[in-house]
C-alpha positions in Angstrom: -22.3 19.9 4.2 -21.5 22.3 1.4 -22.3 25.3 3.7 -20.2 24.3 6.1 -17.4 23.6 4.3 -18.2 27.1 2.0 -17.9 29.2 5.3 -14.5 27.1 6.5 -13.2 27.9 3.0 -13.6 31.6 3.3 -12.7 31.8 7.0 -9.3 30.2 6.1 -9.1 32.3 3.2 -9.6 35.6 5.4 -7.6 34.0 8.2 -4.8 32.9 6.0 -1.4 33.9 7.9 -3.0 32.3 11.2 -3.4 29.1 9.2 -0.2 29.0 7.7 1.2 29.5 11.0 -0.7 26.7 12.4 0.1 24.3 9.6 3.8 25.4 10.0 3.9 24.5 13.7 2.3 21.4 13.1 5.1 20.7 10.7 8.2 21.5 13.4 6.5 19.7 16.0 6.0 16.6 14.0 9.6 16.6 12.5 11.3 17.3 16.2 8.9 14.8 17.3 10.3 12.3 14.8 14.0 13.2 15.3 14.1 12.6 19.1 11.9 9.4 19.1 13.7 6.2 19.4 14.3 4.0 16.1 11.1 1.2 15.8 11.9 -2.6 15.0 9.8 -4.1 12.6 8.0 -7.1 14.0 7.4 -10.6 12.8 3.7 -11.0 11.6 0.9 -12.8 14.0 -2.3 -13.8 13.1 -4.3 -14.5 16.2 -6.4 -18.0 16.5 -4.0 -19.5 14.2 -2.5 -22.9 15.2 1.0 -21.3 14.5 0.7 -18.6 16.6 -0.7 -20.6 19.5 2.3 -23.0 19.3 3.8 -19.6 19.3 2.3 -18.3 22.6 3.0 -21.7 23.9 6.7 -21.3 23.4 7.1 -17.6 24.8 5.6 -19.3 28.3 7.7 -23.0 28.3 11.0 -21.1 26.5 11.0 -17.8 27.8 14.8 -17.8 27.7 14.7 -18.6 23.9 13.2 -15.0 23.1 15.8 -13.0 25.4 18.2 -13.7 23.0 19.1 -9.9 20.4 19.6 -10.0 16.5 20.9 -13.2 14.9 23.3 -13.5 11.8 24.2 -16.1 9.8 27.6 -16.5 8.0 27.5 -19.0 4.8 30.9 -20.4 4.1 32.0 -22.2 0.8 35.1 -23.6 -0.2 36.9 -22.7 -3.4 35.8 -25.5 -6.5 37.5 -28.7 -6.3 38.2 -28.2 -2.2 36.3 -28.9 0.9 35.0 -26.7 3.6 36.8 -29.1 5.8 40.2 -28.8 4.9 42.9 -27.6 7.2 43.7 -24.2 5.5 39.8 -23.5 5.0 38.6 -24.7 8.0 41.2 -22.2 9.8 39.7 -19.6 7.8 36.5 -19.6 9.0 37.8 -20.3 12.7 39.8 -17.2 12.3 37.0 -15.5 11.0 34.7 -16.5 13.7 37.0 -15.7 16.5 37.3 -12.3 15.1 33.8 -11.0 16.7 35.0 -12.2 20.0 36.1 -8.9 21.5 32.5 -7.1 20.3 31.1 -5.4 23.4 27.3 -6.4 21.2 28.3 -9.7 20.4 27.0 -13.2 22.3 28.0 -16.2 20.8 29.2 -18.1 17.6 28.1 -21.9 16.8 31.3 -23.9 15.6 29.9 -25.8 12.1 32.5 -28.3 12.5 31.1 -29.2 16.2 27.5 -29.0 15.3 27.1 -30.5 12.7 27.0 -27.6 9.8 28.4 -28.5 7.2 26.8 -29.9 3.7 26.8 -33.7 2.2 29.3 -32.5 0.4 31.7 -30.7 2.5 32.0 -27.8 0.2 29.4 -25.2 2.2 29.6 -24.5 6.2 27.6 -22.1 8.5 27.6 -20.8 11.8 24.6 -18.8 13.8 25.9 -15.8 15.1 23.6 -14.1 18.4 24.0 -10.6 19.6 22.9 -9.3 23.2 20.8 -6.4 21.5 18.0 -6.2 18.6 18.8 -5.4 15.3 18.1 -1.7 15.2 20.0 -1.4 18.4 23.6 -2.9 16.7 25.9 -0.5 16.5 28.1 0.5 13.2 30.9 -1.0 15.0 29.0 -4.3 15.3 28.0 -4.4 11.8 31.5 -3.5 10.5 33.0 -6.4 12.7 30.4 -8.5 10.9 31.7 -7.4 7.7 35.3 -7.5 8.3 34.9 -11.2 9.4 33.0 -11.9 6.0 35.6 -10.2 4.4 38.7 -11.8 5.8 37.6 -15.3 4.6 36.9 -14.1 1.8 40.5 -12.6 1.7 41.6 -16.2 2.2 39.7 -17.4 -0.9 36.3 -18.6 0.6 33.2 -17.5 -0.8 31.2 -15.7 2.3 27.2 -14.5 2.2 26.1 -13.0 5.8 21.6 -13.7 6.4 19.7 -13.3 9.6 18.4 -10.6 11.4 21.0 -8.3 12.3 21.2 -7.5 8.9 17.2 -6.7 8.8 17.3 -2.8 8.3 14.3 -0.8 7.7 13.2 0.6 4.5 14.3 4.4 4.0 12.2 6.2 1.2 13.6 8.9 -0.8 15.2 7.2 -3.2 15.6 8.3 -6.9 12.7 6.5 -8.3 9.9 8.4 -5.7 12.0 11.7 -6.6 11.0 10.7 -10.6 7.6 10.2 -9.8 7.4 13.3 -7.7 9.3 15.2 -10.8 6.2 13.4 -13.0 3.3 14.6 -10.8 4.9 18.5 -10.8 5.2 18.5 -14.7 1.2 17.3 -14.9 0.7 20.0 -12.4 2.1 22.4 -14.5 0.6 21.3 -17.7 -3.1 20.7 -16.2 -3.3 24.3 -14.3 -0.7 26.3 -16.7 0.5 28.1 -13.9 4.0 27.3 -11.7 2.7 28.8 -8.9 -1.1 26.8 -9.2 1.4 24.2 -9.7 3.9 24.4 -6.4 0.6 25.4 -4.4 -0.4 21.8 -4.8 2.5 20.0 -3.8 3.5 22.3 -1.2 0.0 21.3 0.3 0.6 17.4 -0.2 4.5 17.7 1.0 3.8 19.6 4.1 0.9 16.8 4.7 2.9 13.9 3.9 5.8 15.1 6.2 3.6 15.4 8.9 2.2 11.9 8.7 5.4 10.7 8.4 6.9 12.6 11.4 4.1 11.0 13.7 4.2 7.4 12.2 8.2 7.6 13.1 7.1 9.4 16.3 4.6 6.9 17.4 7.0 3.8 15.8 7.8 2.3 19.3 4.9 2.8 21.4 2.1 1.3 18.5 4.6 -0.9 17.1 4.0 0.6 14.0 6.8 -0.4 11.0 8.7 0.8 8.4 6.0 -0.8 6.2 3.6 1.5 7.8 5.6 5.0 7.1 6.0 4.2 3.7 2.3 3.4 2.7 1.7 6.6 4.8 4.2 8.2 2.8 3.0 6.8 -0.5 -0.6 7.6 0.0 -0.8 11.0 2.1 1.3 12.0 -0.6 -0.7 11.0 -4.0 -4.1 12.0 -2.4 -2.9 15.1 -1.2 -1.6 16.4 -4.8 -4.8 15.1 -6.1 -7.0 17.2 -3.0 -5.6 20.2 -3.6 -5.7 19.8 -7.6 -9.1 19.1 -7.3 -10.1 22.5 -5.0 -7.2 24.6 -7.1 -9.5 23.9 -10.0 -12.6 24.4 -8.5 -11.5 28.0 -7.5 -9.8 28.6 -10.7 -13.0 28.4 -12.6 -14.8 30.2 -9.5 -12.7 33.1 -10.3 -13.2 32.9 -14.4 -17.2 33.3 -13.4 -16.4 36.2 -11.8 -16.9 35.7 -8.1 -14.5 37.4 -5.9 -11.5 35.5 -4.3 -12.7 35.3 -1.2 -16.5 33.8 -2.5 -14.3 31.8 -5.2 -12.4 30.0 -2.1 -15.5 29.2 -0.1 -17.1 28.0 -3.1 -14.3 26.0 -4.4 -14.1 24.2 -0.6 -18.0 23.9 -0.5 -18.2 22.3 -3.7 -15.2 20.4 -4.9 -14.2 20.0 -1.0 -17.2 18.3 -0.2 -16.5 15.8 -2.7 -12.7 15.9 -1.0 -14.0 15.0 2.0 -16.6 12.2 0.9 -13.6 10.3 -1.1 -10.8 10.6 1.7 -13.9 9.8 4.3 -14.4 6.5 2.2 -10.4 5.8 1.5 -10.2 5.8 5.5 -13.7 3.7 6.2 -12.3 0.9 4.0 -8.5 1.4 5.3 -9.4 1.1 9.0 -11.8 -1.3 8.1 -8.7 -3.6 7.7 -8.6 -4.3 11.5 -11.6 -7.2 11.1 -9.4 -9.1 9.5 -7.2 -10.0 12.6 -3.7 -9.2 11.9 -2.3 -6.6 14.1 0.2 -5.8 11.3 -2.6 -5.2 8.6 -4.4 -3.0 11.0 -1.6 -0.6 11.9 -0.7 -0.6 7.9 -4.3 0.4 7.8 -4.2 3.2 10.5 -1.5 4.5 9.5 -2.6 4.9 5.8 -6.1 6.3 7.6 -4.2 8.8 9.2 -2.1 10.1 6.4 -5.4 10.5 4.4 -7.0 12.5 7.3 -3.8 14.9 7.3 -4.2 15.0 3.5 -8.3 16.4 3.4 -7.9 18.7 6.4 -4.7 20.5 4.6 -6.6 20.6 1.3 -9.7 21.9 3.3 -7.9 24.5 5.0 -4.5 25.3 4.0 -5.2 25.2 0.1 -8.0 27.9 0.6 -5.3 30.2 2.7 -2.8 29.8 -0.5 -5.0 31.5 -2.3 -5.2 34.3 -0.6 -1.3 34.3 0.2 -0.4 34.0 -3.6 -3.2 35.9 -4.9 -3.8 36.0 -8.5 -0.6 34.2 -9.4 -2.5 31.3 -9.0 -4.8 31.9 -11.7 -3.6 30.9 -15.1 -1.9 33.4 -17.6 -4.6 33.9 -19.7 -7.1 34.5 -17.0 -4.4 36.7 -15.3 -4.5 38.8 -18.6 -8.0 39.2 -18.7 -7.7 40.4 -14.9 -6.4 43.4 -16.4 -8.4 46.7 -17.6 -8.6 46.2 -21.1 -7.7 42.7 -21.2 -8.1 40.6 -24.3 -10.5 37.6 -23.4 -8.6 34.1 -24.0 -10.8 31.7 -26.2 -10.8 29.0 -23.2 -12.7 31.6 -21.4 -14.8 32.8 -24.3 -16.2 29.5 -25.3 -14.9 30.3 -29.2 -11.9 28.1 -28.4 -11.6 24.7 -30.2 -13.4 22.0 -27.6 -10.8 20.0 -25.5 -9.8 16.5 -25.6 -12.1 15.1 -22.9 -15.1 17.0 -24.9 -14.2 15.0 -28.1 -13.4 12.1 -26.1 -17.0 12.1 -24.5 -18.4 12.8 -28.1 -16.5 9.5 -29.8 -18.3 7.6 -26.8 -22.0 8.9 -27.3 -21.5 7.9 -30.8 -20.8 4.4 -30.1 -21.5 3.7 -26.6 -22.0 -0.2 -26.9 -18.9 -0.5 -28.9 -16.4 1.6 -26.2 -18.5 -0.5 -23.4 -17.8 -3.9 -25.4 -13.8 -3.1 -25.8 -13.5 -1.8 -22.3 -15.0 -4.4 -20.4 -13.6 -7.3 -22.5 -9.9 -6.0 -22.1 -10.2 -5.7 -18.5 -11.4 -9.4 -18.2 -8.6 -10.0 -20.6 -6.2 -8.3 -18.1 -7.7 -9.8 -15.1 -7.6 -13.2 -16.6 -4.3 -14.8 -14.7 -6.3 -13.6 -11.1 -8.2 -17.2 -11.6 -4.0 -18.5 -11.1 -3.2 -16.3 -7.9 -1.5 -17.5 -4.9 -1.0 -15.5 -1.5 2.8 -16.1 0.3 5.1 -13.7 2.5 8.4 -13.3 0.8 11.4 -13.8 2.6 15.0 -13.8 1.7 14.5 -15.4 -1.4 12.6 -12.6 -3.1 15.3 -10.3 -2.8 17.5 -9.3 -5.3 20.9 -11.5 -6.1 22.8 -8.3 -5.6 22.1 -8.8 -1.9 24.3 -10.7 0.5 20.9 -12.2 2.2 19.8 -13.3 -1.2 22.6 -14.8 -2.0 22.9 -16.6 1.8 19.5 -18.4 0.6 20.6 -19.8 -2.1 24.3 -21.2 -0.5 22.1 -23.0 2.2 19.5 -24.7 -0.8 22.2 -25.5 -2.1 24.2 -27.1 0.8 20.9 -28.2 2.5 18.2 -28.9 0.7 15.7 -26.0 -0.2 13.5 -26.8 2.9 16.6 -25.8 5.0 15.6 -21.9 4.9 12.0 -22.8 6.1 12.1 -25.3 9.1 8.7 -26.4 10.6 8.8 -26.4 14.6 6.9 -29.2 15.9 6.0 -28.0 19.4 4.4 -31.1 21.8 2.7 -29.9 25.2 2.7 -33.4 27.1 1.6 -31.6 30.6 -1.7 -33.6 30.0 0.6 -37.1 29.0 0.9 -40.3 31.4 4.1 -40.6 29.6 5.7 -37.8 28.1 9.2 -39.4 26.7 6.6 -42.0 25.0 3.9 -39.1 23.8 7.3 -37.0 22.4 8.9 -40.0 20.8 5.9 -41.1 19.1 5.3 -37.9 17.6 8.9 -37.9 16.7 8.4 -40.7 15.1 5.2 -39.8 13.1 6.6 -36.8 12.0 9.5 -38.7 10.1 7.3 -41.2 8.6 5.4 -37.5 6.8 6.3 -37.9 2.9 8.0 -34.4 2.3 10.1 -34.3 5.7 13.6 -34.4 4.9 14.8 -34.6 8.4 13.9 -34.6 11.6 15.8 -32.9 14.7 16.1 -34.6 18.1 13.8 -32.8 20.9 14.3 -29.9 22.8 12.6 -30.0 26.3 11.9 -27.1 28.4 12.7 -26.9 32.2 9.6 -28.4 33.6 10.0 -31.3 30.6 6.7 -31.1 29.9 7.1 -29.4 26.6 9.2 -30.5 23.6 9.9 -28.8 20.6 11.2 -30.7 17.2 12.5 -29.3 14.2 11.3 -31.0 10.9 13.2 -29.7 7.9 10.7 -29.9 4.7 12.5 -31.3 1.4 11.2 -28.2 -0.8 11.3 -24.3 -0.6 9.3 -22.4 2.3 6.5 -20.7 -0.7 6.2 -23.7 -2.7 2.8 -25.7 -2.6 4.5 -28.6 -1.4 5.6 -27.4 1.7 1.9 -26.2 2.3 0.3 -29.7 1.9 3.4 -30.8 4.3 2.3 -28.3 7.0 -1.4 -29.6 6.4 -0.1 -33.1 6.4 1.9 -32.8 9.6 -0.4 -31.5 11.7 -3.2 -34.1 10.8 -0.8 -37.4 11.5 0.9 -35.7 14.5 -2.2 -34.2 15.9 -3.5 -37.5 15.9 -0.7 -39.5 17.1 -0.1 -36.7 20.2 -4.6 -37.2 20.7 -3.6 -40.6 21.6 -0.7 -40.5 24.0 -2.9 -37.7 25.4 -0.5 -34.5 24.0 -1.8 -31.5 22.4 0.7 -31.4 19.0 1.1 -27.9 16.9 3.3 -27.1 14.0 4.5 -23.4 14.0 7.1 -22.0 12.8 8.0 -19.0 10.4 7.3 -21.1 7.3 3.7 -22.6 8.8 2.7 -19.3 10.2 3.4 -17.8 6.7 1.1 -20.1 5.8 -1.7 -19.6 7.9 -1.8 -16.0 7.4 -1.7 -16.4 3.8 -4.9 -18.7 3.8 -6.2 -16.4 6.2 -6.1 -13.6 3.7 -7.6 -15.8 1.0 -10.5 -16.6 3.3 -11.0 -12.9 4.2 -10.7 -11.4 0.5 -14.3 -12.1 -0.5 -16.1 -10.8 2.6 -13.9 -7.6 2.9 -14.7 -7.3 -0.9 -18.0 -7.8 0.0 -18.5 -5.0 2.4 -16.3 -3.1 0.3 -19.1 -3.2 -2.6 -21.7 -2.6 -0.1 -20.8 0.4 1.0 -19.7 2.0 -1.8 -22.9 1.1 -3.3 -24.7 2.6 0.1 -22.4 5.8 -0.3 -23.0 6.5 -3.5 -26.4 6.2 -3.4 -26.3 8.9 -0.6 -24.3 11.2 -2.9 -26.2 10.9 -6.4 -29.4 9.8 -5.6 -29.5 7.2 -7.9 -30.2 3.4 -8.2 -28.3 2.4 -10.6 -25.0 4.8 -10.5 -24.1 2.8 -7.4 -24.4 -0.5 -9.2 -22.6 0.7 -12.2 -19.7 2.1 -10.3 -19.4 -0.8 -7.7 -19.3 -3.7 -11.3 -16.4 -0.9 -12.8 -14.6 -1.1 -9.5 -14.3 -4.8 -9.5 -13.4 -4.9 -13.1 -10.4 -2.5 -12.3 -9.3 -4.7 -8.9 -9.5 -7.4 -11.1 -7.2 -6.0 -13.8 -5.0 -5.0 -10.8 -4.6 -8.2 -9.5 -3.9 -9.8 -13.2 -1.0 -7.8 -13.4 0.4 -8.6 -9.9 0.0 -12.3 -10.8 1.9 -11.9 -14.6 4.5 -9.8 -13.2 5.3 -11.6 -9.8 4.3 -15.3 -10.1 4.9 -14.9 -13.9 7.3 -13.2 -14.6 6.0 -11.0 -17.1 8.3 -7.9 -17.4 9.8 -8.4 -13.9 13.1 -7.9 -15.1 12.3 -4.1 -16.0 10.8 -3.6 -13.1 13.8 -5.1 -11.0 11.8 -8.0 -9.8 14.5 -11.0 -10.0 12.4 -13.5 -8.1 9.1 -14.6 -9.1 6.8 -16.3 -6.4 3.7 -16.1 -4.8 1.9 -12.6 -4.3 1.8 -10.9 -1.2 -0.7 -12.5 1.0 -1.4 -8.9 2.6 -1.4 -7.2 -0.5 -5.2 -7.7 -2.6 -7.1 -6.9 0.7 -4.7 -4.0 1.0 -5.0 -2.8 -2.3 -8.9 -3.1 -2.4 -9.0 -1.0 0.5 -6.9 2.0 -1.4 -8.5 1.6 -4.7 -12.0 1.7 -3.5 -11.5 5.1 -2.1 -9.8 6.4 -5.2 -12.4 5.1 -7.0 -14.9 6.7 -5.8 -12.7 9.8 -5.9 -12.8 10.0 -9.8 -16.5 8.7 -9.4 -17.7 11.6 -7.5 -15.6 14.4 -9.4 -16.8 13.1 -13.1 -20.3 12.7 -12.1 -21.2 15.4 -9.8 -20.9 17.5 -13.0 -23.0 15.1 -14.9 -25.6 15.3 -12.0 -25.6 19.3 -12.1 -26.4 19.4 -15.7 -29.2 16.3 -15.5 -31.2 18.1 -12.6 -30.9 21.7 -14.2 -33.1 20.4 -17.5 -29.6 18.6 -19.8 -30.4 15.9 -22.1 -28.3 12.3 -20.6 -26.0 13.1 -23.2 -25.3 16.8 -22.9 -24.7 16.0 -19.0 -22.3 14.0 -19.9 -20.4 16.1 -22.3 -20.7 18.4 -19.6 -19.1 16.5 -17.1 -16.1 15.9 -19.0 -15.7 19.4 -20.1 -15.5 20.8 -17.4 -13.8 17.6 -14.7 -12.6 14.8 -17.6 -8.9 16.8 -17.9 -8.5 17.3 -14.0 -9.7 13.6 -13.0 -6.8 12.7 -15.9 -4.3 14.9 -14.2 -5.3 13.6 -10.9 -5.0 9.9 -12.0 -1.4 10.7 -14.0 -0.2 12.0 -10.7 -1.4 9.3 -8.6 0.3 6.6 -11.3 3.4 8.0 -10.9 3.8 8.3 -7.4 2.6 4.9 -7.0 5.1 4.1 -9.7 7.8 5.7 -8.0 7.9 3.0 -4.9 8.5 0.0 -7.3 12.0 0.8 -7.6 12.5 0.2 -3.4 14.5 -3.0 -2.6 11.6 -3.9 -0.1 9.0 -6.5 -2.0 6.3 -5.5 -0.1 6.5 -2.1 -1.2 7.2 -3.3 -5.1 4.0 -4.9 -5.1 1.7 -2.2 -3.5 3.4 0.1 -6.1 2.5 -1.7 -8.7 -0.9 -2.7 -7.4 -1.9 0.5 -6.7 -0.2 2.2 -9.9 -2.1 -0.6 -12.4 -5.3 0.0 -10.6 -5.3 3.5 -10.5 -4.6 3.5 -14.7 -7.4 1.2 -14.9 -10.0 2.6 -12.6 -9.5 6.2 -14.0 -8.6 5.3 -17.8 -11.0 2.6 -18.3 -13.4 2.5 -16.1 -14.0 6.1 -15.3 -13.5 7.6 -18.7 -14.6 4.7 -20.7 -17.7 3.0 -19.5 -19.1 5.1 -17.0 -20.3 7.4 -20.0 -20.8 4.6 -22.2 -23.1 2.9 -19.6 -25.1 5.8 -18.5 -25.3 6.5 -22.5 -27.2 3.6 -23.3 -28.9 4.0 -19.5 -30.1 7.7 -20.7 -32.5 8.7 -18.1 -32.8 6.0 -16.4 -29.7 6.1 -15.0 -30.6 9.0 -12.4 -34.2 7.0 -11.3 -34.9 6.9 -7.4 -38.4 5.4 -6.1 -39.9 8.1 -4.6 -39.8 6.0 -1.0 -36.1 5.8 -1.0 -36.2 9.5 -2.3 -37.7 10.4 1.3 -36.2 8.4 3.3 -32.3 9.1 2.5 -30.7 12.1 3.7 -29.5 14.9 1.4 -25.6 15.4 2.2 -25.2 17.9 -0.3 -22.3 16.7 -1.8 -22.2 19.1 -5.1 -23.6 22.3 -3.3 -26.7 22.8 -3.8 -27.5 24.4 -0.6 -25.1 27.5 -1.3 -27.6 28.7 -3.8 -27.4 31.6 -5.6 -26.5 32.1 -9.4 -23.3 33.4 -11.0 -22.5 37.1 -10.1 -24.0 39.9 -12.8 -22.4 40.4 -15.9 -20.8 43.8 -14.2 -18.8 42.3 -12.1 -17.5 39.5 -13.8 -13.8 38.9 -14.9 -13.4 40.9 -18.5 -13.3 38.3 -20.7 -14.4 35.6 -18.6 -17.9 33.8 -19.3 -19.8 30.9 -17.9 -18.5 27.8 -19.2 -21.3 25.7 -20.4 -25.0 26.4 -19.8 -25.6 25.7 -15.6 -24.4 28.3 -13.1 -22.2 26.6 -10.6 -23.9 27.9 -7.4 -26.6 24.8 -8.2 -24.0 22.4 -9.0 
């Protein structure tokens, strides 16, 4: 691999203008495709094979007209204090507000709350369901303005009016203040790490180009492939984070090669052949883990995985080709100021390149760990274990309007409906009775309805609604408890057991479905799939690292460290989203279950990122070890050359992920906090503390591999040994630049 990538690096450096033009053309095409593509619509989650999904499929077949309507809005009215909504003047205000919608071309109908029984028991709150002829994404601004004006008119009459429903759904748009803060922090870290505005700008430029192309492609394909806004934001988040990191790793290695005296083109080739090999490996692990999300069986999760995998693939391609091309275009300006001075005739050597300077922070930290490895290991493991402890209370669910900010009208409408009609009103259950095989369909339906009424936890049961063939009945059951509560989950299981038994006795098939039931099914499926998926990911990590480092204990140590960092990240999610710790500081106003898709998604993403840091840190250690260094010297060598870069890369990735916490989507908030904390724990605790401590305690045994296994394993050459050749002769070196450490880069 190293030789192949070495040739790519040199070719891209020589053909730098061609490479730049090709990527620029790709950028223009992607942006153009996104600008001309029709707007996509976020689809509801589906879980093939579950009872809920079977019922939805049956409803599509038996009630086709019910799915033909478009977007839906719900206007919720509350009377002033001390008054009833049924009072003459309040009723007139409600009717006037609903009547004002009739002139809109996309308007279909609005229910009258006073004739449909949509008035609360105390007479203070009422609601109307407004339907439209088109989907939410096709609603015009005039239609949305008419809905707002209707609500505003009732408010002017003294009523409290809030709005909910799918008509208000809008795709989350990136580009807010918090995301820009994350990018700004990343830029500052790049400047500090590279000591050059040009080099920092180069890393940002390549990452932004790759992520804009990825975002444009996802947007352009949103309709034909059913990609949601969450897929696009995940692609943006991942592409930006790994894109900056990958460019940083290759740029850092290029500057190191130039400091060793290699010519620019040779340095570019060697940087891509060594650091680029690690980039390919790290990117491949992320892609495999994300693509593997398809085995869970949730189409939306599969699309998220493939969208993220595509963004990471683009980031790898950009890093391997455009980055070395920009080395050629920017020339010596990529180098730090000290090296540029040394490159001039009579330049004065800088202590950082003569070895005379004070050891860096990474080197001092490595030596600190070596002096007391057992204490560092015990402290780190106990610390992560304590942070991970809340994971024992992990509850999974899917967020709804109840998780939104109280500043939104959707959340306030949710609260009003809960107050007026009970907490379960916002999460009704749908009981579908298929009587096509029953001898007496009417009797079978009545028996099921009576059984549902008798189940504890059911607040009310509506009258059956029959399809055209009168062989399917649809019954609405309202729980007494909120949609995301554990009591509602127990109720769904109790209803299924009771109604199915009654249906079987009468020759009917009974299903319990609805959005609430489907969310429960998905959450349970995610919980069941978590351990198997984690096992597969851990097994893959051990196998890949076994190939890379040709060691048995190093992969096992890496896998256990990965488990610790992921467990700690899940602990943070539970503490923040379930227990409410620091929720106010992060803009999270409502606690509840952790979004059910997040644990598996975070495992898939963090797996690749953890392997990323493992490879970049340990390749330098193994480089020293295979050339005869002692275990302690190898650890110091690895931290001297990679510690600062890995730390900078981690800070950048944390900043990018944390920048998405400020978005209003609970999904994106959970993803941002989970990924930022996981990267922080993995980079700064696992890789910077646990890894050197374990290696120090193992000594030479850390790199042990049975001879038989050594002969069987293919040589993937992630470290560039195949490049061969020592550093250039002294006469060819850059004035004032000497080899850092004792081990030639050509054999790394």
